[in-house]
Backbone as a printed PyTorch tensor [residue, N CA C, xyz], in Angstrom:
tensor([[[  6.1960,  10.6220, -41.2690],
         [  4.8410,  10.4150, -40.8600],
         [  4.8190,   9.3090, -39.8010]],

        [[  4.1830,   9.5780, -38.6950],
         [  4.1230,   8.5810, -37.6300],
         [  2.7720,   7.8680, -37.6680]],

        [[  2.7830,   6.6390, -37.2020],
         [  1.5470,   5.8680, -37.1600],
         [  1.2880,   5.4320, -35.7320]],

        [[  0.0530,   5.2420, -35.4170],
         [ -0.3520,   4.8030, -34.0940],
         [ -0.6670,   3.3200, -34.1590]],

        [[ -0.0460,   2.5580, -33.2850],
         [ -0.3200,   1.1230, -33.2530],
         [ -1.0180,   0.7830, -31.9490]],

        [[ -1.8750,  -0.1920, -32.0020],
         [ -2.6200,  -0.6240, -30.8320],
         [ -2.2180,  -2.0500, -30.5260]],

        [[ -1.9180,  -2.3080, -29.2520],
         [ -1.5310,  -3.6570, -28.8410],
         [ -2.7460,  -4.5750, -28.9110]],

        [[ -2.5410,  -5.8300, -29.2230],
         [ -3.6700,  -6.7700, -29.2410],
         [ -4.2980,  -6.8950, -27.8650]],

        [[ -5.5440,  -7.2870, -27.8270],
         [ -6.2840,  -7.3980, -26.5670],
         [ -5.6540,  -8.4180, -25.6270]],

        [[ -5.0740,  -9.4720, -26.1680],
         [ -4.4720, -10.5020, -25.3190],
         [ -3.2960,  -9.9490, -24.5240]],

        [[ -2.5240,  -9.0560, -25.1200],
         [ -1.3900,  -8.4620, -24.4210],
         [ -1.8790,  -7.4300, -23.4140]],

        [[ -2.8920,  -6.6530, -23.7780],
         [ -3.3880,  -5.6030, -22.9050],
         [ -4.0390,  -6.1830, -21.6510]],

        [[ -4.5880,  -7.3820, -21.7150],
         [ -5.2710,  -7.9760, -20.5730],
         [ -4.4610,  -9.1180, -19.9920]],

        [[ -3.1680,  -8.9350, -19.8860],
         [ -2.2970,  -9.9920, -19.3910],
         [ -2.6240, -10.3780, -17.9530]],

        [[ -2.8420,  -9.4110, -17.0860],
         [ -3.1510,  -9.6780, -15.6810],
         [ -4.6580,  -9.7170, -15.5030]],

        [[ -5.2310, -10.8520, -15.7720],
         [ -6.6700, -11.0020, -15.6430],
         [ -7.0000, -11.7570, -14.3700]],

        [[ -8.2420, -11.6250, -13.9240],
         [ -8.6950, -12.3730, -12.7570],
         [ -9.2340, -13.7190, -13.2160]],

        [[ -9.5100, -14.5850, -12.2670],
         [ -9.9360, -15.9420, -12.5850],
         [-11.2010, -15.9740, -13.4390]],

        [[-12.1650, -15.1190, -13.1500],
         [-13.4280, -15.1360, -13.8840],
         [-13.2480, -14.7510, -15.3540]],

        [[-12.2150, -14.0010, -15.6930],
         [-11.9850, -13.6070, -17.0810],
         [-11.5610, -14.7860, -17.9470]],

        [[-11.1230, -15.8430, -17.3510],
         [-10.6710, -17.0060, -18.1230],
         [-11.8290, -17.8450, -18.6610]],

        [[-13.0620, -17.5410, -18.2480],
         [-14.2240, -18.3080, -18.6770],
         [-14.8780, -17.7660, -19.9410]],

        [[-14.4640, -16.6510, -20.4540],
         [-15.1260, -16.0720, -21.6230],
         [-16.0050, -14.9130, -21.2160]],

        [[-16.7910, -14.3980, -22.1500],
         [-17.5120, -13.1890, -21.8130],
         [-18.8980, -13.0360, -22.3800]],

        [[-19.7580, -14.0550, -22.3710],
         [-21.1370, -13.8500, -22.7910],
         [-21.9090, -13.2290, -21.6430]],

        [[-23.0070, -12.5720, -21.9360],
         [-23.7860, -11.8920, -20.9010],
         [-24.3810, -12.9000, -19.9200]],

        [[-24.7640, -14.0620, -20.4120],
         [-25.3010, -15.1010, -19.5280],
         [-24.2340, -15.5840, -18.5480]],

        [[-23.0100, -15.7070, -19.0270],
         [-21.9170, -16.1270, -18.1560],
         [-21.5930, -15.0400, -17.1240]],

        [[-21.6640, -13.7900, -17.5170],
         [-21.4360, -12.6850, -16.5640],
         [-22.4800, -12.7190, -15.4460]],

        [[-23.7390, -12.9510, -15.8200],
         [-24.8080, -13.0230, -14.8190],
         [-24.5890, -14.2160, -13.8930]],

        [[-24.1840, -15.3420, -14.4540],
         [-23.9280, -16.5340, -13.6420],
         [-22.7640, -16.3010, -12.6810]],

        [[-21.7160, -15.6180, -13.1280],
         [-20.5790, -15.3380, -12.2490],
         [-20.9710, -14.4130, -11.1040]],

        [[-21.7550, -13.3820, -11.4070],
         [-22.2070, -12.4560, -10.3630],
         [-23.1260, -13.1810,  -9.3840]],

        [[-24.0200, -14.0350,  -9.8970],
         [-24.9180, -14.7940,  -9.0180],
         [-24.1170, -15.7460,  -8.1280]],

        [[-23.1080, -16.4030,  -8.6820],
         [-22.2640, -17.2950,  -7.8820],
         [-21.5220, -16.5140,  -6.8050]],

        [[-21.0380, -15.3120,  -7.1390],
         [-20.3770, -14.4760,  -6.1430],
         [-21.3170, -14.0530,  -5.0350]],

        [[-22.5560, -13.7380,  -5.3910],
         [-23.5500, -13.3530,  -4.3830],
         [-23.8800, -14.5370,  -3.4750]],

        [[-24.0230, -15.7200,  -4.0550],
         [-24.2940, -16.9160,  -3.2560],
         [-23.1240, -17.2210,  -2.3220]],

        [[-21.9070, -17.0510,  -2.8120],
         [-20.7330, -17.2620,  -1.9550],
         [-20.7330, -16.2780,  -0.7870]],

        [[-21.0920, -15.0270,  -1.0620],
         [-21.1810, -14.0320,   0.0200],
         [-22.2220, -14.4490,   1.0470]],

        [[-23.3790, -14.9160,   0.5840],
         [-24.4560, -15.3110,   1.4950],
         [-24.0110, -16.4810,   2.3690]],

        [[-23.4350, -17.5000,   1.7560],
         [-23.0260, -18.6930,   2.5070],
         [-21.9500, -18.3420,   3.5370]],

        [[-20.9400, -17.5760,   3.1300],
         [-19.8600, -17.2470,   4.0590],
         [-20.3190, -16.2910,   5.1560]],

        [[-21.2180, -15.3760,   4.8510],
         [-21.6810, -14.4250,   5.8630],
         [-22.5670, -15.0970,   6.9080]],

        [[-23.2000, -16.1900,   6.5570],
         [-24.0650, -16.8930,   7.5160],
         [-23.2600, -17.6420,   8.5700]],

        [[-21.9820, -17.8830,   8.3250],
         [-21.1280, -18.5580,   9.3030],
         [-20.5910, -17.4900,  10.2540]],

        [[-20.9890, -17.5690,  11.5200],
         [-20.5790, -16.5190,  12.4600],
         [-20.3790, -17.0700,  13.8650]],

        [[-19.6550, -16.2890,  14.6560],
         [-19.4270, -16.5940,  16.0700],
         [-19.8870, -15.3740,  16.8610]],

        [[-20.9600, -15.5110,  17.6560],
         [-21.4150, -14.3610,  18.4450],
         [-20.4570, -14.0760,  19.6010]],

        [[-20.2400, -12.8070,  19.8570],
         [-19.3740, -12.3870,  20.9640],
         [-20.2450, -11.8050,  22.0680]],

        [[-19.9870, -12.1570,  23.3330],
         [-20.8650, -11.6940,  24.4090],
         [-20.7400, -10.1950,  24.7160]],

        [[-19.6420,  -9.5810,  24.3650],
         [-19.4190,  -8.1910,  24.7530],
         [-19.7610,  -7.1820,  23.6550]],

        [[-20.2860,  -7.6280,  22.5100],
         [-20.6360,  -6.7090,  21.4350],
         [-21.8090,  -7.2770,  20.6440]],

        [[-22.6410,  -6.4020,  20.0800],
         [-23.7500,  -6.9050,  19.2680],
         [-23.3130,  -7.3400,  17.8590]],

        [[-22.0520,  -7.1000,  17.5200],
         [-21.5460,  -7.4440,  16.1900],
         [-20.8170,  -8.7820,  16.2510]],

        [[-21.3490,  -9.8260,  15.5990],
         [-20.6710, -11.1270,  15.6230],
         [-19.4990, -11.1500,  14.6490]],

        [[-18.5990, -12.0990,  14.8580],
         [-17.4960, -12.3190,  13.9310],
         [-18.0090, -13.2840,  12.8630]],

        [[-17.9620, -12.8640,  11.6030],
         [-18.4600, -13.7330,  10.5310],
         [-17.4100, -13.8570,   9.4320]],

        [[-17.6730, -14.7430,   8.5050],
         [-16.7860, -14.9170,   7.3560],
         [-17.2060, -14.0420,   6.1840]],

        [[-18.0250, -13.0310,   6.4290],
         [-18.4610, -12.1210,   5.3620],
         [-17.3000, -11.3660,   4.7330]],

        [[-16.3240, -10.9820,   5.5410],
         [-15.1550, -10.2850,   5.0010],
         [-14.3550, -11.2020,   4.0890]],

        [[-14.2190, -12.4680,   4.4810],
         [-13.5640, -13.4400,   3.6030],
         [-14.3410, -13.5810,   2.2990]],

        [[-15.6590, -13.5580,   2.3910],
         [-16.4890, -13.6200,   1.1840],
         [-16.2480, -12.4350,   0.2800]],

        [[-16.1680, -11.2320,   0.8420],
         [-15.9230, -10.0380,   0.0310],
         [-14.5380, -10.0820,  -0.6090]],

        [[-13.5350, -10.5390,   0.1480],
         [-12.1870, -10.6800,  -0.4140],
         [-12.1580, -11.7150,  -1.5420]],

        [[-12.8160, -12.8380,  -1.3100],
         [-12.8270, -13.9050,  -2.3160],
         [-13.5530, -13.4820,  -3.5780]],

        [[-14.6940, -12.8270,  -3.4110],
         [-15.4670, -12.3670,  -4.5690],
         [-14.6730, -11.3150,  -5.3410]],

        [[-14.0280, -10.4000,  -4.6380],
         [-13.2400,  -9.3660,  -5.3150],
         [-12.0760,  -9.9420,  -6.0970]],

        [[-11.3250, -10.8520,  -5.4860],
         [-10.1510, -11.4010,  -6.1760],
         [-10.5390, -12.3530,  -7.2970]],

        [[-11.6220, -13.0790,  -7.1440],
         [-12.0240, -14.0410,  -8.1650],
         [-12.7210, -13.3790,  -9.3410]],

        [[-13.5800, -12.4100,  -9.0580],
         [-14.3920, -11.8060, -10.1120],
         [-13.8400, -10.4890, -10.6390]],

        [[-12.9730,  -9.8210,  -9.9100],
         [-12.4740,  -8.5130, -10.3300],
         [-13.3230,  -7.3980,  -9.7410]],

        [[-12.9380,  -6.1660, -10.0250],
         [-13.6000,  -5.0080,  -9.4120],
         [-15.0650,  -4.9170,  -9.8190]],

        [[-15.3240,  -4.9060, -11.1000],
         [-16.6850,  -4.6530, -11.5980],
         [-17.6590,  -5.7320, -11.1420]],

        [[-17.3480,  -6.9790, -11.4110],
         [-18.2500,  -8.0690, -11.0300],
         [-18.3240,  -8.2200,  -9.5080]],

        [[-17.2040,  -7.9900,  -8.8260],
         [-17.1920,  -8.0860,  -7.3710],
         [-18.0990,  -7.0570,  -6.7210]],

        [[-18.0540,  -5.8310,  -7.2190],
         [-18.9350,  -4.7920,  -6.6790],
         [-20.3970,  -5.0950,  -6.9610]],

        [[-20.6900,  -5.6290,  -8.1280],
         [-22.0740,  -5.9930,  -8.4450],
         [-22.5420,  -7.1290,  -7.5390]],

        [[-21.6900,  -8.1010,  -7.2650],
         [-22.0500,  -9.2080,  -6.3720],
         [-22.3140,  -8.7180,  -4.9500]],

        [[-21.4380,  -7.8560,  -4.4540],
         [-21.6380,  -7.3160,  -3.1020],
         [-22.8840,  -6.4390,  -3.0740]],

        [[-23.1200,  -5.6870,  -4.1410],
         [-24.3320,  -4.8630,  -4.2240],
         [-25.5930,  -5.7070,  -4.2160]],

        [[-25.5780,  -6.8060,  -4.9530],
         [-26.7380,  -7.7050,  -4.9590],
         [-26.9480,  -8.3160,  -3.5770]],

        [[-25.8670,  -8.6930,  -2.9130],
         [-25.9460,  -9.2350,  -1.5520],
         [-26.5660,  -8.2060,  -0.6070]],

        [[-26.0970,  -6.9640,  -0.6720],
         [-26.6200,  -5.9160,   0.2050],
         [-28.0820,  -5.6100,  -0.1110]],

        [[-28.4290,  -5.5530,  -1.3840],
         [-29.8200,  -5.2650,  -1.7560],
         [-30.7650,  -6.3880,  -1.3310]],

        [[-30.3190,  -7.6250,  -1.4370],
         [-31.1490,  -8.7360,  -0.9600],
         [-31.4220,  -8.6000,   0.5370]],

        [[-30.4030,  -8.2650,   1.3090],
         [-30.5790,  -8.1090,   2.7540],
         [-31.4530,  -6.9260,   3.1150]],

        [[-31.2920,  -5.8160,   2.4040],
         [-32.1200,  -4.6330,   2.6590],
         [-33.5800,  -4.9170,   2.3050]],

        [[-33.7830,  -5.7090,   1.2630],
         [-35.1460,  -6.0420,   0.8380],
         [-35.8340,  -7.0010,   1.8030]],

        [[-35.0870,  -7.6170,   2.7100],
         [-35.7050,  -8.4780,   3.7080],
         [-35.3100,  -9.9360,   3.6300]],

        [[-34.5160, -10.3270,   2.6570],
         [-34.0710, -11.7220,   2.5800],
         [-33.1030, -11.9960,   3.7310]],

        [[-33.1570, -13.1800,   4.3370],
         [-32.2850, -13.4830,   5.4840],
         [-30.8750, -13.8800,   5.0370]],

        [[-30.1220, -12.9160,   4.5150],
         [-28.7810, -13.2120,   4.0050],
         [-27.6860, -12.7320,   4.9400]],

        [[-28.0080, -11.8220,   5.8550],
         [-27.0030, -11.3090,   6.7720],
         [-26.8200, -12.2650,   7.9470]],

        [[-25.7730, -12.0370,   8.7300],
         [-25.4830, -12.8580,   9.8940],
         [-26.6060, -12.7530,  10.9180]],

        [[-26.9570, -13.8700,  11.5190],
         [-28.0010, -13.8770,  12.5370],
         [-29.3730, -13.6560,  11.9310]],

        [[-30.2100, -12.9320,  12.6670],
         [-31.5660, -12.6630,  12.1820],
         [-31.7120, -11.2360,  11.6770]],

        [[-30.6200, -10.6080,  11.3040],
         [-30.6480,  -9.2270,  10.8560],
         [-31.1760,  -9.1310,   9.4330]],

        [[-32.1150,  -8.2120,   9.2240],
         [-32.6100,  -7.8780,   7.8920],
         [-32.7380,  -6.3640,   7.8220]],

        [[-32.7930,  -5.8400,   6.6210],
         [-32.8950,  -4.3900,   6.4670],
         [-31.5350,  -3.7320,   6.6010]],

        [[-31.5460,  -2.4680,   7.0290],
         [-30.2780,  -1.7560,   7.1600],
         [-30.0660,  -1.1620,   8.5440]],

        [[-31.0430,  -1.2460,   9.4330],
         [-30.9520,  -0.6140,  10.7460],
         [-30.5150,  -1.6110,  11.8130]],

        [[-29.2750,  -2.0420,  11.7530],
         [-28.7180,  -2.8860,  12.7980],
         [-27.2500,  -2.5630,  12.9500]],

        [[-26.6560,  -3.0500,  14.0260],
         [-25.3270,  -2.6040,  14.4430],
         [-24.2260,  -2.9030,  13.4370]],

        [[-24.3010,  -4.0040,  12.7250],
         [-23.1770,  -4.3690,  11.8470],
         [-23.4020,  -4.0170,  10.3760]],

        [[-24.3840,  -3.1690,  10.0660],
         [-24.6040,  -2.8160,   8.6620],
         [-23.4400,  -2.0070,   8.0980]],

        [[-22.7040,  -1.3070,   8.9360],
         [-21.5150,  -0.5810,   8.4750],
         [-20.4630,  -1.5150,   7.9050]],

        [[-20.3720,  -2.7150,   8.4700],
         [-19.4490,  -3.7110,   7.9280],
         [-19.8740,  -4.1250,   6.5210]],

        [[-21.1630,  -4.2390,   6.3200],
         [-21.6670,  -4.6310,   4.9990],
         [-21.3500,  -3.5420,   3.9830]],

        [[-21.4300,  -2.2910,   4.3880],
         [-21.0150,  -1.2090,   3.4840],
         [-19.5110,  -1.2760,   3.2190]],

        [[-18.7450,  -1.7090,   4.2240],
         [-17.3030,  -1.8700,   4.0420],
         [-16.9480,  -2.9840,   3.0740]],

        [[-17.8590,  -3.9360,   2.8740],
         [-17.6100,  -5.0130,   1.9110],
         [-17.4060,  -4.4580,   0.5020]],

        [[-18.0690,  -3.3580,   0.1830],
         [-17.8720,  -2.7390,  -1.1350],
         [-16.4120,  -2.3230,  -1.3130]],

        [[-15.8620,  -1.6710,  -0.3050],
         [-14.4730,  -1.2310,  -0.3630],
         [-13.5170,  -2.4190,  -0.4050]],

        [[-13.7920,  -3.4450,   0.3930],
         [-12.9420,  -4.6410,   0.4130],
         [-12.9300,  -5.3160,  -0.9530]],

        [[-14.1120,  -5.4990,  -1.5550],
         [-14.1950,  -6.1570,  -2.8670],
         [-13.5030,  -5.3180,  -3.9400]],

        [[-13.6350,  -3.9940,  -3.8640],
         [-13.0020,  -3.1300,  -4.8650],
         [-11.4810,  -3.1770,  -4.7600]],

        [[-10.9500,  -3.0850,  -3.5590],
         [ -9.4880,  -3.1100,  -3.3800],
         [ -8.9170,  -4.4620,  -3.7640]],

        [[ -9.5660,  -5.5370,  -3.3190],
         [ -9.0800,  -6.8850,  -3.6530],
         [ -9.1780,  -7.1430,  -5.1550]],

        [[-10.2600,  -6.7020,  -5.7770],
         [-10.4180,  -6.8840,  -7.2180],
         [ -9.3950,  -6.1030,  -8.0160]],

        [[ -9.1180,  -4.8790,  -7.5990],
         [ -8.1200,  -4.0680,  -8.2910],
         [ -6.7280,  -4.6820,  -8.1420]],

        [[ -6.4240,  -5.1570,  -6.9440],
         [ -5.1220,  -5.8040,  -6.7360],
         [ -4.9930,  -7.0620,  -7.5900]],

        [[ -6.0620,  -7.8420,  -7.6760],
         [ -6.0170,  -9.0640,  -8.4880],
         [ -5.8860,  -8.7320,  -9.9760]],

        [[ -6.5690,  -7.6980, -10.4230],
         [ -6.4610,  -7.3200, -11.8320],
         [ -5.0620,  -6.8290, -12.1760]],

        [[ -4.3710,  -6.2830, -11.2090],
         [ -2.9940,  -5.8220, -11.4420],
         [ -1.9620,  -6.9150, -11.2240]],

        [[ -2.4220,  -8.1120, -10.8650],
         [ -1.5190,  -9.2440, -10.7350],
         [ -0.9020,  -9.4270,  -9.3630]],

        [[ -1.4380,  -8.7780,  -8.3440],
         [ -0.8540,  -8.8920,  -7.0060],
         [ -1.0890, -10.2580,  -6.3790]],

        [[ -1.9960, -11.0390,  -6.9270],
         [ -2.2600, -12.3660,  -6.3680],
         [ -1.4810, -13.4700,  -7.0770]],

        [[ -0.5830, -13.0940,  -7.9600],
         [  0.2310, -14.0750,  -8.6870],
         [  1.7030, -13.8150,  -8.4010]],

        [[  2.5320, -14.8670,  -8.4650],
         [  3.9650, -14.6640,  -8.1950],
         [  4.6080, -13.7930,  -9.2650]],

        [[  5.5580, -13.0120,  -8.8400],
         [  6.2910, -12.1470,  -9.7730],
         [  7.3740, -12.9520, -10.4660]],

        [[  7.6950, -12.5940, -11.7070],
         [  8.8100, -13.2870, -12.3590],
         [ 10.1090, -12.9300, -11.6550]],

        [[ 11.0750, -13.8290, -11.6800],
         [ 12.3370, -13.5270, -10.9950],
         [ 13.0280, -12.3300, -11.6330]],

        [[ 13.6180, -11.4980, -10.7870],
         [ 14.3150, -10.3270, -11.3020],
         [ 15.7140, -10.7320, -11.7600]],

        [[ 16.2700,  -9.9960, -12.7170],
         [ 17.6190, -10.3370, -13.1830],
         [ 18.6330, -10.0990, -12.0640]],

        [[ 19.7510, -10.8100, -12.0870],
         [ 20.7470, -10.6200, -11.0400],
         [ 21.3030,  -9.1990, -11.0700]],

        [[ 21.6390,  -8.7120,  -9.8870],
         [ 22.1720,  -7.3650,  -9.7700],
         [ 23.6200,  -7.3390, -10.2450]],

        [[ 24.0000,  -6.3230, -11.0190],
         [ 25.3890,  -6.2670, -11.4770],
         [ 26.3350,  -6.0460, -10.3010]],

        [[ 27.5740,  -6.4430, -10.4890],
         [ 28.5700,  -6.2920,  -9.4440],
         [ 28.7830,  -4.8090,  -9.1500]],

        [[ 28.8880,  -4.4880,  -7.8600],
         [ 29.0520,  -3.0860,  -7.4920],
         [ 30.5180,  -2.6720,  -7.3980]],

        [[ 31.4080,  -3.6270,  -7.4830],
         [ 32.7990,  -3.2660,  -7.2640],
         [ 33.5760,  -3.1050,  -8.5660]],

        [[ 33.0740,  -3.6180,  -9.6570],
         [ 33.8230,  -3.5510, -10.9050],
         [ 32.9250,  -3.0530, -12.0270]],

        [[ 33.4880,  -2.3230, -12.9340],
         [ 32.7520,  -1.8120, -14.0860],
         [ 33.4190,  -2.3240, -15.3570]],

        [[ 32.6540,  -2.5480, -16.4060],
         [ 33.2820,  -3.0050, -17.6510],
         [ 34.1980,  -1.9320, -18.2220]],

        [[ 35.3820,  -2.3250, -18.6740],
         [ 36.3200,  -1.3480, -19.2280],
         [ 36.4230,  -1.4810, -20.7380]],

        [[ 36.5290,  -2.6810, -21.2210],
         [ 36.6480,  -2.8660, -22.6650],
         [ 36.1770,  -4.2560, -23.0080]],

        [[ 35.8900,  -4.4650, -24.2540],
         [ 35.4680,  -5.7880, -24.7100],
         [ 36.3160,  -6.1710, -25.9060]],

        [[ 36.7160,  -7.4130, -25.9530],
         [ 37.4440,  -7.8960, -27.1230],
         [ 36.9140,  -9.2810, -27.4770]],

        [[ 37.1320,  -9.6660, -28.6830],
         [ 36.6430, -10.9550, -29.1690],
         [ 37.8240, -11.8670, -29.4370]],

        [[ 37.7390, -13.0810, -28.9190],
         [ 38.8020, -14.0560, -29.1410],
         [ 38.6760, -14.6340, -30.5480]],

        [[ 39.7320, -15.2800, -31.0560],
         [ 39.6470, -15.8740, -32.3890],
         [ 38.5120, -16.8900, -32.5330]],

        [[ 38.0970, -17.5000, -31.4290],
         [ 37.0050, -18.4720, -31.5220],
         [ 35.6330, -17.8130, -31.4980]],

        [[ 35.5590, -16.4820, -31.3790],
         [ 34.2970, -15.7610, -31.4220],
         [ 33.6890, -15.4520, -30.0730]],

        [[ 34.3930, -15.7420, -28.9720],
         [ 33.8850, -15.4710, -27.6380],
         [ 34.2390, -14.0420, -27.2580]],

        [[ 33.2500, -13.2970, -26.7540],
         [ 33.4990, -11.9190, -26.3310],
         [ 33.8710, -11.9100, -24.8660]],

        [[ 34.9940, -11.2440, -24.5480],
         [ 35.4300, -11.0890, -23.1690],
         [ 35.3140,  -9.6300, -22.7920]],

        [[ 34.8880,  -9.3860, -21.5680],
         [ 34.7680,  -8.0250, -21.0630],
         [ 35.7700,  -7.8600, -19.9460]],

        [[ 36.5990,  -6.8150, -20.0180],
         [ 37.5450,  -6.5140, -18.9510],
         [ 36.8550,  -5.7040, -17.8750]],

        [[ 37.1630,  -5.9710, -16.6060],
         [ 36.5490,  -5.2600, -15.4970],
         [ 37.6030,  -4.4330, -14.7790]],

        [[ 37.2210,  -3.2220, -14.3810],
         [ 38.1140,  -2.3020, -13.6910],
         [ 37.4670,  -1.9350, -12.3650]],

        [[ 38.2250,  -1.9410, -11.2630],
         [ 37.6540,  -1.5260,  -9.9760],
         [ 37.1400,  -0.0900, -10.0670]],

        [[ 36.0210,   0.1680,  -9.3820],
         [ 35.3980,   1.4880,  -9.4650],
         [ 35.8240,   2.4300,  -8.3600]],

        [[ 36.7680,   2.0790,  -7.5260],
         [ 37.2840,   3.0440,  -6.5610],
         [ 37.4690,   2.4850,  -5.1780]],

        [[ 38.2990,   3.1520,  -4.3790],
         [ 38.5120,   2.9030,  -2.9570],
         [ 38.6740,   1.4400,  -2.6090]],

        [[ 37.8800,   1.0050,  -1.6460],
         [ 37.9390,  -0.3590,  -1.1690],
         [ 37.4310,  -1.3570,  -2.1880]],

        [[ 36.8300,  -0.8570,  -3.2860],
         [ 36.3100,  -1.7690,  -4.3010],
         [ 37.4520,  -2.5470,  -4.9500]],

        [[ 38.6280,  -1.9470,  -5.0200],
         [ 39.7650,  -2.6620,  -5.6370],
         [ 40.1150,  -3.8870,  -4.8000]],

        [[ 40.0700,  -3.7430,  -3.4750],
         [ 40.3480,  -4.8660,  -2.6020],
         [ 39.2800,  -5.9370,  -2.7670]],

        [[ 37.9910,  -5.5140,  -2.8690],
         [ 36.9090,  -6.4630,  -3.0480],
         [ 37.0490,  -7.2140,  -4.3640]],

        [[ 37.4180,  -6.4870,  -5.4250],
         [ 37.5460,  -7.1180,  -6.7240],
         [ 38.7060,  -8.1120,  -6.6990]],

        [[ 39.7780,  -7.7570,  -6.0220],
         [ 40.9210,  -8.6670,  -5.9370],
         [ 40.5380,  -9.9130,  -5.1410]],

        [[ 39.7520,  -9.7150,  -4.0830],
         [ 39.3060, -10.8520,  -3.2740],
         [ 38.3850, -11.7650,  -4.0580]],

        [[ 37.6350, -11.1750,  -4.9910],
         [ 36.7240, -11.9530,  -5.8060],
         [ 37.4280, -12.5660,  -7.0280]],

        [[ 38.6850, -12.2560,  -7.1840],
         [ 39.4200, -12.8010,  -8.3060],
         [ 39.2020, -12.0300,  -9.5960]],

        [[ 38.9070, -10.7720,  -9.5070],
         [ 38.6770,  -9.9660, -10.7210],
         [ 39.7760,  -8.9760, -10.9410]]])
């Protein structure tokens, strides 16, 4: 008879984003989304107008990346959605004096959804954290042939060259 076991929640959520470390009450979720929306507003208001295009260079993309990586996919999308809805409703949250949805750079604002989703998914999978060191690669020139134990209890493994020029390499390496 086989049984089904479920891993504890702590193991299943090993790669969490920064916002997950604060706990999970509904009030805290709302505060995190509001903070993400405010960060988007502040960063999007910083812009450099370009003379050859009606679309200025702003830090809105940095805001979408930051919100996605800090809050994760779900909260990041809600923050970007709240930012977009505030601007569509007429609040002066977009770069310059743009309000509503009928202006040249509104396509970029729609792209913020994709940016926040991709960045949030990458952060949830641990792409924003260093990887643990990988184990050393085994020698390619010699293979284990036999193992014996010395009287003191130490196990020794004999190595045999695996072919061709590998014998020369193993001899050069002292094996």
